[in-house]
N, C-alpha and C positions, 0 to 999 in steps of 0.2 A: 414573442418569439413563437413559431409554429412547431407543433409536434409532428410526428410521422403521418397523422391523419389530417393535417392542416388546421388543427385546433390551436388557438392562442393558449400558450402554456408559460406563464411568467416565472416558473421555477426551474425551467430548463437552463442549465449552466452555460455561461458564455465562454469562459476560458479554462474549462476542465473537460477532459474526455469522459463521455457518458455513453450509454447504449442508444442506438437509434430508436429503439423501443425494447420493452421487455425488461429483463433483469441483468445486471452486471455485478460480478464480484471480483475475485482475485486477478490482479495483473499477472501476466505469464509471458514467457518467451521474450523478455526484454533484451534487445541487442541492437548493435550498429552493424549493418550488412549491406553490401552493395550500394554504398552511398546514401543509405536511408536508416532512420530510426524505426524500429519495429516494435509496436506494443500490441500483444495479444491479451486476451482477457476472457475469463469464464462468462458465459453468455447463455441466457434463455431467451430467444428471440421474441416470443409472443406471450410470455407470462411474466408480469411484473413481480410476482411472488416467488419466482424461481421454480424450475422443474428440471427436465432433462438438459444437461449442460453441454454446450459447444464451446469452441474458441472463436470469438470475434477478433477483428484485426484492423488496427490503424497503422499507417506508415507516414513518414514525414522526412524531408531533408533538413529541417530546422526546428522542429518542435513547436512551430507557430502555425504553419500551414500544413494541414493533415488531409490525408485521403482515407475515407472509410472503405475498407477493402472487403467487407462482407464477412462470411463465415469461412474460416481457414480450415478448421477440423471439426468433423462430425462424429457422433458415436455410431459407427457403422460396421464394427467388426465383433466377433464374439468376445474379445478381451477388452472392449471398451463400450459394450452395448448399453450400459446404464449411465454413461457420462464421460465426457472428456474433462478430466480434473486437472488440477494445477500442475505446472512444470516450467521448464526453462528452455533457453536456447544457447547454442554454442556455434559461432561462425569459425570455421576452419577449412583451409584448403579450398576456398571458393564455394563452399556449401554452408547452408544454414541447417543445423541439426536441432530438431525439437525433441524433447523428452518430457513425457507427461505421465500422469496416473490414469490408467484405464479402469473405470469403476464397473464393477459387476456385482449385482445383488440377486441372490437366489430367492425364489418364492417359497414361502414356508414359515414355520414357527421358529424363527431365529432371533437371537439378541442383536445380531449384526455387529457384535464386538469381538466375541470369541468364535463365532461361526456365522456362516451365511453370507459372507461378502468376500470379494477379492479386490485388491488394489494392484493391478499389473503395471509394470514400468514399460512404456512404449517409446519407440524411437521412430521418427519419420524425418526425411531430409528434403531439401529444396535447393535448386541451383539458382532460383530467382527471387526467393523469399515470398512468392505468391502461389505457385503451384507446387503441391507436395506429392511425393511418390508413395510407395507402398509402405504400410506400417509394419513394424516387427515388434514382437513382445520379447524384449531382451532380458527382463527379469520377471518371471512368472511369480504369482503369489506363493505357489508352492516352493519356490526356491529361496524364500527368505530364512533367516537363521531361526532356530528353535527359541521358544519362549516369547514369540511375538503374538499379538492379537491380529485381527484382520485390518487394523487401521495402520497401514504403512503407505505413505503417499508423498507427493510433492517433490520430485527429483530436481535437484540443482546440479548441473554438470560444469566442470571447469578443468583447465589444464594449467599446472603451476608454472610451466614455461613452455614456449612454443618450439623447442627443439624437436627435430624429426622423430626421435624415439621416446619422448617424454610421455609417460602414461597420463591417461584421463582419470578423473575422479568424479564420483557421483554420490551425493548425500541425500538421504531420505528421512523424513519425519516419521516417528514411530511411536506406538503404544505397546508396552509389554503386557503379558498376561496378568502380571501383578500390578497393573495400572501405574506404571511409571513412564514418564515421557523420556525419549532419548532420540538420538540420531544414529543412522546406519551409514557406513561409508563403504563404497565399492570402488574397484579399480579395474581399468580396461586398457589394453594396448590399441584398440581399434574402434571404440564406441559401439561395438556389437556384443562382445563376449565380456561379461562383468563378473568379478570375483569379490565376494564379501571379504573385507580385511579388518574392520574395526567398528566398534560402537562408541558413542560419546554420550555421557550423562553427567549430572551433578552428583556430588557425594551424598547430599541430602535431597529428599523429595522435592521436586520442583514441577508440579503438574503431572497429569496422567497422559498427556499427548503433546508432542512438539510438531507443530505444523510449519510448513514453509521455510525449511532451513536454507541458509545462505552462507557461504564462506568467501571471505576476501580480505585483502590487505590494504591499509592506508598508511603510507610512509613508514613501512615496517611494522605497523601494529596489526596483529591478527584479530580478525572479527569473526565470531559465529553469531549469526542472527537467526532468531526463531520466533515463532508465535506459539507460546505455550498455552495449553488449556488446563484449567483445574487449579490454578494458582489463587490462594485466598488473598483478600485485600489485607494490606499491612500499612496502616497510617495513610499517608498520601499515595502510596504505591499500590499498583494492581487494582485499580478501582473498576475497571471494565469487566465484562463477562469473561473475555479472554484478552490476553496481553500480546504486544509485539515489542521485542527489544533485542538486545545483543549482550554477549559476553566478549570482553577482551581476554585473549588466552596466550599463554606461553607454551612453547614446544610445538609438537605436531599432532594433529588429531588422528593421524594414522599410527601414532606411537605413544610416547609419553607426553602428556599435556597437563596444564593447570588452568582451569577456568577462573576468571575474575568474577566480580559481582555482576548481576544482571541489571542493565539500565534500559528503561523504556524508551522507545523511539519517539513516542507521541503520547501526550497526556490527555488528549481530547476524547470526546465520546465516540467518534467515528474514525478509527484508523486500525487496519488489520491487514495481515498477509502481505507485507511489503517484499519487494524484490529489487535487487540492484544489478547493474551492469556497468561495464567500462566503455566509455564512448570514444569517438575518434580523437578527442583532445586529451584523453587519459583521465577524464573526470569519472568519479564513481557516481552514478546517478541512481537514486531510489524513487520508486513510485509505489504508493500503497493504495488499497481499497479504502475509499471513504465510506465505510459501513462497518457494522459489527454484528456477527451472527448471534442467534439465540438470545436476543434481547427484546422481548415482547413489549416492555414498557416504552420503547422507543417507537414512535409512529412516524411513517414517512408518507404524507398525504399524496405524493406524486403517483402512488399506485393507481389512484382513480383516473389518472392521465395516461396510464398504460406503461409506465417505466418506473425503475427504482435503482438508485445508487449512482456512483461516479468514482472516478479515480482522482487521487490527490494531484496537486501540482507536482511536476517532476522536481526533485530536490538534489542538489549536490551535497554529498556526504564528504566531509573533509576533517582533518585533525589539526589541532593547535596545542602545542605543549602537552602532548599525550592525551588530550581530551577530544571527543568527537562532537562535531557540530553539523548542522544542517542549514542549508539556505536555498531558496528558490533559484532555479537556473536563471542566469543573467538574461537569457533570451526573453523572459517574461517582460522585461522592461521595454521591449520593442512595442508592447501593447499600450504603453502609457500615452495618454492624451495630455493636454495642457495641465501643468502642476499648479496648485493653489496652496497658499499657507493655511494651516489649520486655525480656525477662528478661536478666540479666547472667550469663554463664557457663553458660547451659543453653538447650535448645531450646524453641521454642513448641510448643503442641499440633499434631497432624497436622490439616490443613485442605485443602479442595479448592480454594477460591477466596478469595484475600485480597489485601490491600494492605498494604505496610509503608513507613513513612517513617523514615529513619535520619539523624540529624544528627551530623556528625563535627566537633564543636567544636574538637578539638585540631589538626585538619588533617593528622594523621599517617596512617600506613597503617591500613587497616581491611579486614576480611574478613567477608563474609556467606556462610554455608554453607547450601545448600538440601539437605535430606536427607542431609547430610554427604558428599555425592558431587558437588555442583556448587559451585564457588567463584566468587563474584562479589567482586572484590578490587581494592583500590587499593594499589599499592606506591609509597610516597612517594619512596624512594630511586631507583627506576627511572623514576619519573614515568609509570607505566603503570596504566591501569584495564583489567581484563579479566574475561571470564566463560570458565570452563574446566570441562569435563565429565570427571570421573575414572572414569566408568562408561560405556562405549560404548553399552550397551543403553539406559540412562537417556537419553542424548543422541541415540539413533538415528543413531550414527556421527559426530555433531558433536564437535568437540575444543576448540579455543580461538579467541576472537576478542578483539582488543585495541585500545586507542586510547591515544595519548600524551596525558597530562594533567599539568599542574603541581600542581593542587590538587583536592581532593575534599572539599567541606563538606556535601554532601547527596546521599543515594541514596534514590530512591523506586522501589519494586518493585511490579509487578502481576503476581501469579502466578494463573493459572487452572489447571484440571485438567490441561492439556497445553501450556501456554504461559507464557513469562516475557517481560515487557517492563520495562526498566530505564531510568529517567530520572535522569541525573547533573547535579548543579549547576543545578537548575531547567530541565533540557532542553538544556544545552550539548552533551551527547552522549547518544545512545539506543542501546540494545542490544535486539533482539527475536529471540526464538528459540522453537521448539517443544522440548518434552522430554516424557518418557513415564514417570512414576512408576508403580509396580506397580498401585496401586489408584486412581490419579488424585488422591492426596492427598500433601502434602509438608509440611515444617516448616523454620523458620528458626533459626539461631543466629548471633550476632554476636561478633566478636572485635576489640578495639581499645581505645585509651585515650580516655576523655572523650566517648564516644558517648552518645546518648540517642535514644529512638525509641518509635513506637507501631505497632500493627498492628490491622487490622480485617478480619474476615471480610466477604465481599461476597456480597450476594444476587444471584441470577441476573437477567438481563434477562427481561422479560415478552415472550414471542413468541407471537402467536396465528397458528396455521396449521392446514392440513388434516391434518397428521401428528400433531398433539397432542404434540410432543416436549417442550416446556417452556412 
């Protein structure tokens, strides 16, 4: 595969969205609008290490064939001059409304936590999803409630029903001056004038900052999704530098509420800042950033090829008997080529991009090896499922991530040239990680009793863009 400069780059992903060049992080502005899916993302076009942030933009009618739309938003006003940071989209009354954090950093001797920084909430709209009008600062940093640090960002906007006079709500991630994470909720009649109405927090300390908040319902289950920073590891839980997960809650976040326990969305090394939206079919779709900030021990060698990071597969979030599950969108199956039975006692051929489905009918221990140097394993005796790299170079410094599980009856793997996503038991647990096989190809072997399975090589997404990458 060729990069933006025409150079052969075997780690460029085939069926994941990634930057044409430079740096990618949080997915933003996810929505269905005017007959298209829209995926925006934080983007530094010419620096794979990240610097001044813009919003890049992909659109698609089917999430298989994509158009790379270039830069949608640039840091070009006094209230977003130091970066177009994360935000969301709301399609209403024939317009796409984008809300994001405009980053401003003052020069001087500041700690940039209690002073020296602004995170302004910005609104801009579009009638076609491509061309955007004039930006307006709808909540200036000076208008946030007292007791807040400079770290307030990542607006998510929603309307609880589509009636003509129903109010709009906006939630922001925040860090207080006493270093506690929480979320702030605002209300508006018109998307321009916003009033602060409530804050949401846990009774006990749960991190110093809550990034990327999201609020939605699944079959009557209320979900508050956040990406907390500063949560200490606890056994199998919270092993990454920062986490991403959700609370189920009772009541109303704008009044009386009760948060349940926190559950991580993904147990892998590379998953952060997810965002969800409801599509034309009524599905709740989630996309995350396949990366992890502030983790210097993880090396991504694609930097030398001028790019870094990608987005996860789009996932449908659904509930079953009160529990929350994830599964890749069914559209991904359109990429399958001819299916093959998984061999017993030997490896598959080397492949760049593929899917494998393994059924563990015995319910016992089972091990999947990737290139004989990555273990994806369920240990029945220890009731542990884990992914472990036995080669530091292959994992880019990644080692082991685990989850406690009583049973493992299904493992579904999606392996791309430099990524692995693992869905266990229909999406009960998920692990996402980057890895770097020497030529972008890998193979599988399975060890266990009573298993069966198939694998498919997967075709690349079709992406039309000015770079002609794929």
